[in-house]
N, C-alpha and C positions, 0 to 999 in steps of 0.2 A: 331258377328253382323249378322242381316238378312235385307233383303230389306223391306221396309215400303211400303205396297200396299194399305194403307187406303184410298188414294185419287184415286186409279185406278179403271177404269170401267171394271172390270173383266168380267162381262156378255158381255158387248159390244165388248170386244176384242175376246171373243170366237165366239160370234154370227157373227162377221165380216168374219169369215172364215167357219162357220158351220151353218147348218139349225137345230137350237135347238129344234124348235117347242114349244109345250106346256110343262109345268113342269109335270113331270111323278111321282114325290114323293116329300115330304117335308123334306127329310133328309138334314142335313146341311143347311137348309134354301132354299133347292131347288135342285132337281136332274133332270137333262135333259140328253137325250141320242140320238145318231144319228150314222151314218156310220163312220168309222174310217177313218180319212183323210190320215192316213199314210200306212195302210195295206189294206184299201178299203173293209174290210169284214163287212157283215151284214148291218142292218139298225138301230140297237140298241145296237151295242156292244161297242161304245165309250160313256162313261160316263162323264159327267161334272158337278161339284158342284162349281159354280161361287161364292157362298157366304160362302164357308167352310173356317174356320180359318186354316192358313198354318200349325199350330202346330198340327192339327187333321189329317194331311195326305195331299195327292196331290189333286188338283182341277180338274184333268182329269185323266182317266185311260181307256185303251182299254182291254177288256176281252179276246181278241184274241192274238194280237202281244205283249201285256203287256206294252206298252208305257204309261208312267205316269209322272206327274210333277206339276209344278205350272204354271201360265199364262205366266211368263217370258220364261220358258222352251218351253212352246207351241209356243209362237211368234218366239223364236230363230229357232225352226225347221221348222215351216210351211213357214216362210218368208225367211228362209235361212240367218239369221243374227247372229251375235255374241252377247254375253250378253249384252255389253254396248249399241249396236244399238237396241236391243230389249227393254231396259229400256228407250231408247229415244222415240221409237215408243209408249211406254205407257206413256210417259209423266212424267217419274221419274226423279227426280233431280239427274243427274249423278254425281254431285260433292259433294253431301251431305255425311257427314261422315257415316251415316248409310247405304249408298248404297254399299253393297258388297255381295258376295256370302257367305253362311255359311262356315265357315272355321274350320279346325281342331285345337283343342286346343294345339297341338304339334307344330304348326307353330309359328315362331317369326317374328314379324314385328315392329322393333324399328326404322326404317328409317322414315324420314318425307315425307309425300305425298305432291305433288304439290298443289297449290291453287285450289279452286273449279272453280274459273274462267278459269284457264289454262286448267283444265281437260275438261271443257265444250268446249273450243276452239279446243282442241287436238281431241275430239271426232268428232266433225264436220269435221275437216280436214281429219282425218283417214277414215270416212265414205265416204266423197267425193272421196278419192283416191281408196277406194275399188271398187266404182261404176265404176271408169274410168278403173281400171284393167281389168274389165269384158266387157268393151265396144271395139268397134273398135280401139279406140285410144290406149288402152293398150295391144293389141294383141301381140305385139313383147316382151313386158315385161312378159306377161303370158306365152309365148313360153319359155322364158328364165328360168322361174321358173320350168316349166314342165321338161325342159331339165336338170335341176339340180337334178331331182329325186322327185320332190314334186307333189303329186297327187292333183287333184282339191279339194277333200275333205279337205285335210290338209291346202291347201291354204285358202279356205274359213273359216275353224275353227280357224286359226291363224289371220284372218282379214287382211291379206296382201292387199296391194293396189298399186296404181301407181300415182305419182305425175308428170304430163306431162311437166310442164315447171317451171324453177327456178323462185322464187319470193322472195322479201324481205318484211316482214310484219313489221308494226310499233310494237314496244315492248309493247305499251299500249293495243294493241288488244290482247296480249297473257298475260296480267296482270303481267308484269315484269318490269314495268317502273322504279322500284327502282334499277335495276340492272345497275351499273354504267359501267360494263365491256362489256355491250352490246349496240350497237347502234341501230340495227334492227335484227329481227329474220330471219335467213337464212333458206329457204325451198328449198333445191336443187332438180333438177330433179332426179327421182329414185324411187325405190321400197320402200313403206313405211311398217314398221313393228311395230305394236303397242305392247307395254309392259304393261301387267295388273298385278296388285297385289290386291288381295282380290276383284276381279271384277271391279276395278277402273283403269282407265288409268293412268299410272304413267310416261310413257315415249313414244315417237315415234322416232323410228330409221329410217334412210333412207339410202339405199344401192344405191350409185351413179353408173351410167352406166360407163363401162370401157372407152368408146370414150371421155366422159367428163373428166375423170382423165387423160388420155393421152393428151388432149388438154391443161390441166393445166401444165403438165410437159413440154410441147412444149413451153409454155409461161414463163417458169422459175420457176414454183411453184413446188419445188422439193418434198416437203411433203404434196402432194394433199390428202385429206381425202377420203378414199373409203366409210367409214361409217360415218354418220353425225347424232347426236342426236338433236332434236328440242329444242332449249334453253328454260329453265324454268322447265323442267322435273325432275324427281327424278331417282336415281338409285335403283336397286333392283335385285332380282333374277328372270331371265326370266324363267317361267314355275313354279314358287313358288306355284300357286293355286292349282296345281295337286299333291304337295307333299305328300308322304305317308311314315312316318318314319319306317314303317315295311318292306319297300322295298329297294333294293340296289339303289345307287345313282351314276350317272355319271355326271360330271362337264365339260362343253365344253366351247369354247371361240367364237362360232359363232351362230347366230340365226338359219341360214339354216341348219347348222350341227345338231343343236338340233331338228329342226323340222323333218328332215329326220330320225334321229335316233329314235325319238318318233313314228314316222310312222311305223318303222320296228318292235320295241319291244312293242308297245301299252302301256298297263298299268302295265307291268311286272317290270318296273324299273322307277326311277325318273330321268328325264333328265333335267338338269338345266344349265343356262348360267350365268357366271359372267361377269361383265363389268370391264374394265381396273382398275378403282381406287380400286376395291375390290380384286384383284388377289394377292396383295403383302402381306396383313396381314389379310385378311378376316375381314375387319373392319365393314362391314355392319351387321346391326342387324339381317337380314335374315340368316346369315351364322350360327348363334348359333343353328339353328334348326338341323344342320348336327351332332351336338354333342349328339342328342338323338338316333342316330343310334348305 
């Protein structure tokens, strides 16, 4: 599946950040060029084809640094957003079934995705938390992540954020009103970790601060949770979108361990994370992709 850009103002998205000037040629409905916003070279090295069909190739390309891609990739990089945030900026329906990055035919995805309404709420929550992390309010949480060994680039690419105060949402606002086992949606204070499958937000994990856990224990809550998943999400493999069946695979049990190892090995290996229900018998549909190796 691919992202439907039919209703996206591609020209407007590029011109917001670039001085496209007049049309230089009629190729692919119109060719524009300007200075590259990424390498800064020349005045005509960055070519833009806003009306080009994605099947025909990229809608932007720099003749110097070689950067290229579609309008989503452009917004991701120039506004320093992740995939889901870029889709939101472009007013793409983040919960629609068609909204996903092109994926390999070797990936398996038999697990059931959350509802569109839950995804939309999760995207807003994750985005706000990401903004907080990079603000004065989130400076201690950001320092904690850096001390764990995570680079700023990794933190941004992973879409990590910080929820500064615990809150309880009505379950109707997360579109899980039919869940009889849940009275309200608990969003504890802590670092937020978005889980994406095929470009869509399936899960949001929250790593609670150690002082909060210690306080729970002092109050008699022996099994205080360090990691909490926002109710209504779905399980999957953390990192599945980057899976390549031709490369070796390492399976871990912690999000930060996964991010740190991915930071070290780059694209030389698949670094995946299994959640607890999947560890016993690999029941998740995502696990079948490992048999292809």
